[in-house]
C-alpha positions, 0 to 999 in steps of 0.5 A: 318329402325330398330325400334330405328330409326323409334321411333327417327324419330317419336319423332322428327316429333311429337316434331317439330309439337308440338313446331310449334303449341305452337309457333303459339299461336292463342290467339294472333289473338284476339288482333287487330293491328293498321291499321287492317281492316279485310274484311267479312268472306268467306262462306263454298261454297266460301272457297271450291270454292277458295281453292279446285275447283279453283286449280283443274280447273287450273290444269285441264286446264293446263293438257288439254292444254299440252295434246292438244298441244302436237306435239310429234310423237306417241310413238308406241312400235316397238319391237316385241315379236316374236323372230325368231333367234336361240339360239347358244350353246357355246362349 
């Protein structure tokens, strides 16, 4: 990719990001809606446990189950690096 296309792609990505940030104005979050009943906030430990440790634990559980319950045959490499054939010269 040449510099012109890279610059164009970077400008497009930056512009899209800027527009998304401007459109999601956080100032509107200060206004309470009717029927809004937020619960208590999460602590740092609860947040890390919910959004980091729980997904990693679920991924490890699924990967472990796949690894343990894999019933496929061993995939030994049956090829040999010892070549015994002679090369034939073409005339």
